[in-house]
N, C-alpha and C positions, 0 to 999 in steps of 0.2 A: 639493526633491529636488536641486537643483544644490549645495546646501550638503552633503548627505549624500554625493553622488559626489565632491565636492572632498575631503572627509574621508577617504573610502575611498581615493582617489588618494594623498593625503599619507601616509597609513598604509602603503599598499604600497610607496611610493618609500622611506619610512623603514626598512621591514623588508628592502627590497633592499639598501639601503645597509649596514645592520647584518650582512646576509648576507655582502657583500663585505668588510667590515671584519674581521669574525670568522666566516669560514666554518668548517664542521665538518672540512674537510680541505683542505689547501692544499700547494703544492709550490714550493720555491725552486730555480731552475735556473741554471746558468752562474755559480755564486757560489763564492768561496773559503771553504772551511770549516776553521775553527780548532777542532779536536775537542775540545780542553782537556786531553787527556791526552799532550800532546806531539806528536801527529800532525797532519798538515796535507794537505788535499785542495784542491788548486789549482783545480780546475774540476769542481765537484761538484753534487749535488742534495740537498735536505733536504726529506723530506715529513713532514707533520703531520696527525695524525688523532685527533679527539676529545680534544685537549688534550696529546697525547702525540707524541714523535717515533717515526715507525715506519718510516723509510727513510733512510739516508744512504749515498750511492754516488758514485763518479765519473760524469761525464757519459756515458762509453761505455756504462754499463749501461742496459739497456733497462727502462723503467718498465712493470711490468704493471698495477699498480693505477691507478685513475683517481682524479683529485683535484677537488674542487669549484673550485679555482682554482690557475692556475699563473702564477707570478711570475718575472720575468726579472731575475736578480741580476747580470747582467753589470757587472763593475767594483766589485762590492760584496763585503763580507766578513760572515761570520757567526761569532759568538763565542757562548759560553754566557754567560748573564746573570753580570755580575760580582758577588761576594759580598765585602761589607765587614764583617770582624770588628772587634770592640772598639770600638763607636762609642755616642755618646749620642744618635743620632738619634731624633727623637720625644721626647727626654726634656729637651731644652733648646731654646729658640727665640732668645732674645736674651740672650748671656752677661752683659751689664751690667744686665739686669733680673731681680732675684732671683725675682720671681713667675713667671717663665717656665722656672725651673729645678726638675727634679724627678727627679734621678739619685742623690740622696744620702740616706742614712738615718743617724741617730746610733747609736752603739754601736760596739763593736769587732768582735763576732762575730755576724753576721747572715745565716747561710747560707740562712735560709728566705725572704728578701726576694725578691719576684718583680718584675723590671723591666716585664714585659709588660704589667701592669695599669696603668702610667702612660704607655704609649705613645700618643702623639697624632698620630693619622693626619691631622689638620687642619693639621700644621705646614707652613708654606710653605717650609721647608728641603728637605723630602723630595723634592719635584717637580724640584728643581735637582740633586739626587743622581741621581734616576732617569733624567733626561734625558741623563746622561753614560754610562749603561749599568749602573748599579748597581741590580740587580732584588732583591737580597736583602741584608738587613743583621743583624748580631748586635747587640742592644740590651743594653748592660752597664751595671750598677749600680755605683756608686762609694761609697767611705766606709769607715773602719774597717779591720780587718785581713781579715776575710771579708766581702765587701760584699753577697753574694747571689747570685741565679741570673739568667743571661741567656737570652733566647729569641732566636729567628731569625724575622724578619718579611719578608713582601713589602713592597716600597716603594710598592705601590699597593693601597689598601684604604679602606673607609669607616669601619671601627671596628677596634679592636685584636684583637677575636675573628676577624674576617676576615683580618686582616693576619698573624695567627700561622701560621708555617711549621712551626716545632719549638719545643715550650713547655719552658722550665726545663732544658734539657739540659747545662749548664754551670755550675758554681760557681766564684766568683772569690776567689782569695786574693792579698792584696798582700804580697809578701814584704818585710821590713824591710831597709833600705839599710845595708850595712856601712860606708859612707862618708858622711861628713858634709861637704857643700859649704858654703863662704862666698862671700860677694861676689855678683855678679851677672854675666850673660853678657858684658857690655862690660868688666868689671873684676873677673876672678875672684880671689877670696881664697885663702886656704890651705885644704887638704883635710885631713881627720883621720878616724881611725876613730871609729865611733859606740860609745860606752862601753855603750849600752844593747842592742847587737846580740844578744849571747848571751841576755840576759835575755828579749828578744823571742822568741828562738828556743825558749826553754823554755815560754813561754805558749803557743806553737803546739803543741808536743809534747804538753803536757799536755791541751790542748783535744781533739787528735786521739786521745789515749789514752782520754779519757772518752767521746768519741763512739763509738770503736771497741767500747769495753765495752758500751755502750748498744745497738749494732747487733746484739749476740750474744744479747741477751735474748730469749726466746721470747714472753714475755708481759709487758706494761708496763701497770700500772694507769692511769698518766697520761701521755699521749703528750707528748713534748717535741717541738715543731715544728721546732727548730733541729736536733736530733739525727736526727729523721726524715729530714731533708733530707741529712744527713751519711751516713745509712745507704745512701742510693742512690749515694754516691761508692764505698763499700766494696764494693757489688755490682756496680760498674762501669756502672750505668743512667745515671749522669751523669760528665761529665769534670771534672777539677780544672784550671782554668787559673790558672797562677801567674804573677803580674806581677813581673817581675825584670829587670833590665838588666845587673848586674855578672856577670862570669864566676864568681868565687868564689860569689856569692849564689845563682846559679842551680844550682851543684854542690851547695851545701849543701841546697838546697830539694829536689833529686832524692834525694840521699842520706838525708835525713830522712824523706821522705814515701812514697817507693817501697815500703819494707817494710810500708806500710799496705794495699797492693794497689789502689792507686787509679790511674786513667789520668791522666797528667799531660801537660800542654801549657804550654810557656813562652811568656808574652806579653811583648813588649818585646825582649829578647834581643839588646839591642844589641851586646854583647860575645861574642855566641854564636860568632864566628869563631874566637875564642881556644880554645874548648872543643869544636871541632866533633868530634873523635874521641870525646870522653866522650859527646856527645849521641848519636852514632851507635850507640855502644855500648850505651847505656841505651834506645836507640829512643824518643828524644823528639822531637816535632815542635814547631816554634816559629812563633809569629806575630811578624813583625818590626814594631817600632816604626818611626815616620816615618824614612825614610833620607834625606830633605831635611833634613839637620842636620849640624852639626860634629861630629867625634869626641869621645867624652867624655873621652879623656885627650890631654894635649898631645903626647906622644910617639908617637901613632898618625898613620898617613897622613892627609893632609887629606881625601881621598876614601875613606876606609875604609868609611863607612856605604854609599856607592854600590857598593863591591865585595863587601860581605858577602853578598848574595843569590847571586852567582855562585860564592862559595867554599863556601856551604852546599850548592849544587847539585852542585857537583863531589865533595862528600863524601857525597852521597847522602842529605842530611837533608831531610825534608819541611818545607816552610815556606810561609807566606802573607804578604801584605803587609797592613798597616793604617795608618790615618791619622786621628788624633784629637786631635793635640797642639794644635791652635788652635780646636777646637770642632767641632761636628757639620758645619757648613756646609762645611768643608775636605775632607769625604769625597768630594766631587765630583771631587777631584784624585787619588783612589786610583790610578786606572790609569796615571797619569803617573809614579808611583813605579817601577812595572815598566818603563816606557820608559826611565828614567834607568838603572835596573840594566842594561837591555840595552846601552846604551852603554858600560858598564864590565864587559862579559864575559859577561853571562847570555844563555843562548840564548832567542830570541824565543818559541818555543813553550813553554819552560819558565817564562817570565816570564807567559804567558797562564795556564798550569796554577796558578801561584801566585796568580791572581786567581779562579780557578774551580775546578777540580777538586781540587787540593790543599787549598784552603781548605774544600772540602765534605768531604773526608776528614778533615781535622783536627776540623771540627765534627761529624763523624758523620751527614752527611746525603747522602753520595755515591751512595746508592742511587737518589735521585730527581732530583738537580741537579748541575751541575758540568761536563757534558760534553754533546756533541752525539752522543748514541748511542741507538739504537732502545730503546724502552722507558722512557726517561726523560721527565720532564716537558718539555714544549716551552717552555721558558723560556730565551730567547736575545735576542740584539740583532743587528741589521743596520747595518753602517757603511759609508760610501762610501770611507773611508780607513782608515789604521791607528789603531785605536781607542786605542792607547797612546802615540801621539804627539800632542801637543797641538797641532802645526802643521797636522795633516791630518785628526784626529779629527772625524768628523761622524755622529752616531748618526741614522740615518733612521727606523728602525723598532725596536720592542721588543715582545717577546710574554711574557706570563706564563701559563703552562699553556695555551698556544695562543691566548690572547685578546690582541688588539692592545691596548697601553696608551698613555694620553696622554703625549706628551713636552713638552708645554708647561709653562712656569713663569712665575714673577712676573718674572724678570730678561729672559726673552724677551719677555714682554709690554710691559715698560718700553722695551726696545731698539727694538721695532716702533713703539711709540708715538712715540717722539722722532725716529726715522728719518723717519717720515710727517710729523711736526710740521713738521720743517725741510727736507721734500723732499730727503733725502740718499739716495744710492743704496745699496742694501743688496747686500752681497757674499755 
């Protein structure tokens, strides 16, 4: 009997603990709320019920509804969960080990390829990303001219089906470079125009012409999986993300493909500041490549990549940050890209929006995530400092659909192990 009573007590305590960690409703009070749309509530409350945000107000507002749990957020900040576009997260583990890489297919035109089915939720890289506040990520295939379809995933799940947030909503086209670079970063050689550039453009035009013609057919005896995917582009059920960095290449891409009636987003867009008026006129959003780099051209300002976000914001161009130049592990530093841009003129709340709501709008998921607003999924992070400043950022808690997620990772485990081993004081 004692054993039975002990088991009942343990079960009861466990259920009570689970209820405290994941109550059906809870309220954060006395907290600084970064809405994600450019607005800020310095001392407010966020209520969550059944996995969704149902209350966002200043502290002066009287709370009518009761919540299962009230948390004091004094001195803390709430942000929408950061969204990382253009990643190989879950598709690569160790860059030097070929067997752990699964983000590339052979062939030039593969719009039907799906990255989601290769997504590995057991990757030890993913928890290191999640612990810095990235709760959603776009998993992107590479290789060839049209590399395939990306999906958006939660950064905590047991399998790719559970991780999937938005399936196959973007097709990725890698635009040919107009410029051929020689040498290497420490000793650059001469640059010259790529003689095959116009030939590559013609190949893209022909492929889109054939795909467009296929999409107009009412009946097809034998379906072409590649063109079936392209059909969704022409009906605007999927977005076309064009990977390009040079100003002239971006203009060529927009002018060539806009007439096909597709929704275009530019990924990379390093020289987007040069054609800001053109992008605004054509209503083109951009996902910026790593801004922690030197400018592409020697005659540009040394800090031009840092200033580009502020220039785009001033022109009213919707943009987002991305970081995938050194591998998926580096995505954990995504939010510090925005912090760097703040130091070069970007409004702080606009920087937060470029990590949250603007990214959600660009990817077409803004109806569910990206901001702290009633009706949206309760997917947000709680920080004890500025989450965009590497000196003060400390993510205390994170929630996906109102469920508290684990912020432990291998690096934290190793840190604690050796701090304890050598009796060092943890700060």
